[in-house]
C-alpha positions as CSV (number, residue, x, y, z in Angstrom):
1,X,-23.6,8.7,10.8
2,X,-27.0,10.1,9.7
3,X,-29.0,7.6,7.0
4,X,-28.5,9.3,3.8
5,X,-25.0,11.3,4.5
6,X,-22.8,11.8,2.1
7,X,-19.8,9.4,2.0
8,X,-16.1,9.9,0.7
9,X,-13.6,6.9,0.2
10,X,-10.1,8.2,1.2
11,X,-6.8,6.0,1.0
12,X,-4.8,7.7,4.1
13,X,-0.8,7.5,3.5
14,X,1.5,9.4,5.7
15,X,4.9,9.7,5.3
16,X,7.3,8.3,8.0
17,X,7.6,11.7,10.1
18,X,11.6,12.2,10.2
19,X,11.2,16.1,9.8
20,X,7.6,17.2,10.4
21,X,6.4,20.7,10.1
22,X,3.0,20.2,11.5
23,X,1.0,17.5,13.7
24,X,0.2,15.4,10.8
25,X,-2.6,13.5,12.8
26,X,-4.0,17.0,14.2
27,X,-4.6,18.2,10.4
28,X,-6.3,14.7,9.6
29,X,-8.4,14.7,12.9
30,X,-9.4,18.2,12.4
31,X,-10.4,17.4,8.7
32,X,-12.2,14.7,10.1
33,X,-14.3,17.1,12.5
34,X,-14.6,19.6,9.6
35,X,-16.4,17.1,7.3
36,X,-18.3,15.7,10.2
37,X,-19.9,19.5,10.7
38,X,-20.3,19.2,7.2
39,X,-22.5,16.1,7.5
40,X,-19.9,14.2,5.3
41,X,-18.8,10.8,6.5
42,X,-15.2,9.7,5.7
43,X,-14.6,5.9,4.9
44,X,-11.0,4.8,5.3
45,X,-10.2,2.3,2.8
46,X,-7.3,0.2,1.9
47,X,-5.9,-2.3,-0.9
48,X,-7.8,-3.4,-3.0
49,X,-10.5,-1.3,-2.5
50,X,-10.9,1.8,-4.8
51,X,-10.6,5.0,-3.1
52,X,-12.6,8.6,-4.1
53,X,-9.2,10.3,-3.3
54,X,-5.9,9.4,-2.3
55,X,-5.0,11.9,0.3
56,X,-1.4,12.0,1.2
57,X,0.2,13.8,4.7
58,X,3.8,14.8,4.1
59,X,5.4,16.1,7.4
60,X,7.3,18.7,5.1
61,X,7.8,20.0,1.6
62,X,10.2,17.2,0.6
63,X,6.9,15.0,0.2
64,X,8.8,11.8,0.3
65,X,5.4,9.8,0.0
66,X,4.7,11.4,-3.4
67,X,7.6,10.1,-4.6
68,X,6.8,6.8,-3.1
69,X,3.8,6.6,-4.1
70,X,4.2,8.0,-7.8
71,X,2.7,4.9,-9.8
72,X,-0.2,4.0,-7.1
73,X,-1.1,7.4,-7.6
74,X,-1.3,7.8,-11.0
75,X,-5.3,6.0,-11.6
76,X,-6.9,8.0,-8.5
77,X,-7.2,11.7,-7.7
78,X,-4.7,12.6,-5.3
79,X,-4.4,15.3,-2.7
80,X,-1.0,16.1,-1.1
81,X,-0.4,18.2,2.0
82,X,3.7,19.2,2.1
83,X,4.0,20.1,5.6
84,X,2.6,23.7,5.6
85,X,1.7,23.2,2.0
86,X,-1.5,21.7,-0.1
87,X,-0.9,20.9,-3.9
88,X,2.6,22.8,-3.1
89,X,0.9,26.2,-2.1
90,X,1.7,27.7,1.4
91,X,-1.4,27.4,3.9
92,X,-0.9,27.9,7.6
93,X,-1.2,24.9,9.9
94,X,-4.2,26.0,11.6
95,X,-5.9,26.5,8.0
96,X,-5.0,23.3,6.4
97,X,-8.1,21.2,7.7
98,X,-10.5,23.8,6.1
99,X,-8.2,24.3,2.8
100,X,-8.1,20.5,2.4
101,X,-11.5,19.8,3.0
102,X,-12.1,22.4,0.1
103,X,-9.6,20.8,-2.3
104,X,-11.6,17.1,-1.5
105,X,-14.9,19.0,-2.0
106,X,-13.6,20.0,-5.4
107,X,-12.0,16.7,-6.3
108,X,-14.3,14.0,-5.3
109,X,-18.2,13.7,-6.3
110,X,-19.9,12.9,-2.6
111,X,-22.2,10.1,-2.5
């Protein structure tokens, strides 16, 4: 990481993967690649650290992680992938990383 590179703290949550429409790990890996190419560093955090954004990676439209984490999500900005959807809008799987990056960029103030 270059000194002075913007950093975004992400709390990443995956669903259980019982009925995935997408390769959840690959979507996240490609998101990391997109962010790296833009010069942005990701720092994954967990409790009790405060994230800049909660990123929920649900494999399907049921979005069980949203249901499970409803109370935890309230104080933080959150972005949810629900299979081939982002924030409940259809997005082809191959476009998800770029569209997700744009959503993160519009949600988070990079440091």
